[in-house]
C-alpha positions as CSV (number, residue, x, y, z in Angstrom):
1,X,-28.7,33.8,17.0
2,X,-28.4,37.5,16.0
3,X,-24.7,37.4,16.7
4,X,-24.3,34.2,14.7
5,X,-26.1,35.8,11.8
6,X,-23.9,38.9,12.0
7,X,-20.8,36.8,12.2
8,X,-21.8,34.8,9.1
9,X,-22.5,37.9,7.2
10,X,-19.1,39.3,8.0
11,X,-17.4,36.1,7.0
12,X,-19.2,36.2,3.7
13,X,-18.1,39.8,3.2
14,X,-14.5,38.7,3.8
15,X,-14.9,35.9,1.4
16,X,-16.4,38.2,-1.2
17,X,-13.4,40.5,-0.8
18,X,-10.9,37.5,-1.4
19,X,-9.7,37.5,2.2
20,X,-9.1,34.4,4.3
21,X,-11.8,33.3,6.7
22,X,-9.1,32.4,9.1
23,X,-5.8,34.1,8.4
24,X,-2.8,32.0,9.1
25,X,-4.8,28.8,9.2
26,X,-3.2,27.1,6.2
27,X,-5.0,28.7,3.2
28,X,-5.9,32.0,1.7
29,X,-9.1,32.7,-0.2
30,X,-7.0,33.7,-3.3
31,X,-5.5,30.3,-3.5
32,X,-8.8,28.4,-3.4
33,X,-10.6,27.4,-6.6
34,X,-13.5,29.8,-7.2
35,X,-15.9,26.8,-7.8
36,X,-15.0,25.4,-4.4
37,X,-15.6,28.7,-2.7
38,X,-19.0,29.0,-4.3
39,X,-20.0,25.4,-3.5
40,X,-18.9,25.8,0.2
41,X,-20.7,29.2,0.5
42,X,-24.0,27.6,-0.7
43,X,-23.7,24.5,1.5
44,X,-25.7,24.7,4.7
45,X,-24.8,21.3,6.2
46,X,-21.8,21.0,8.4
47,X,-21.9,17.2,7.9
48,X,-21.5,17.6,4.1
49,X,-18.7,20.1,4.6
50,X,-16.8,17.8,6.9
51,X,-17.1,15.0,4.3
52,X,-15.9,17.4,1.6
53,X,-13.0,18.4,3.8
54,X,-12.1,14.8,4.5
55,X,-12.1,14.0,0.8
56,X,-9.8,17.0,0.0
57,X,-7.5,15.9,2.8
58,X,-7.3,12.3,1.5
59,X,-6.2,13.7,-1.8
60,X,-3.6,15.9,-0.1
61,X,-5.4,19.1,-1.0
62,X,-5.0,20.6,2.4
63,X,-5.9,24.2,1.8
64,X,-9.4,23.3,0.4
65,X,-9.8,20.7,3.1
66,X,-9.1,23.3,5.9
67,X,-11.5,25.7,4.2
68,X,-14.3,23.2,4.1
69,X,-13.7,22.2,7.7
70,X,-13.5,25.8,9.0
71,X,-16.8,26.6,7.3
72,X,-18.4,23.4,8.8
73,X,-17.2,24.6,12.3
74,X,-18.6,28.0,11.7
75,X,-22.0,26.5,10.9
76,X,-21.9,24.1,13.8
77,X,-19.1,25.0,16.4
78,X,-19.7,21.8,18.4
79,X,-19.4,19.4,15.5
80,X,-17.1,16.7,16.9
81,X,-16.1,15.1,13.7
82,X,-15.3,18.5,12.2
83,X,-12.9,19.3,15.1
84,X,-11.4,15.8,14.8
85,X,-10.8,16.2,11.1
86,X,-9.4,19.7,11.5
87,X,-6.9,18.4,14.0
88,X,-5.6,15.6,11.8
């Protein structure tokens, strides 16, 4: 759990600096709406983030969709629907 907490803190530092959580994964932090970044950073439920990602994807907003799904998988790495949605 300590490693997970440290990893999440580092990811938040990167997000605060405007850097991508996953460089080369289809989005950059600078291209995301600030309101979305704030909403995702406050959300603690991987299920909710997967739903948000699916909604963005259905509207062809792939950068925000990938961002939501990546954050969901950071919170819950074994989230099956998150992996499925990320692979679509």
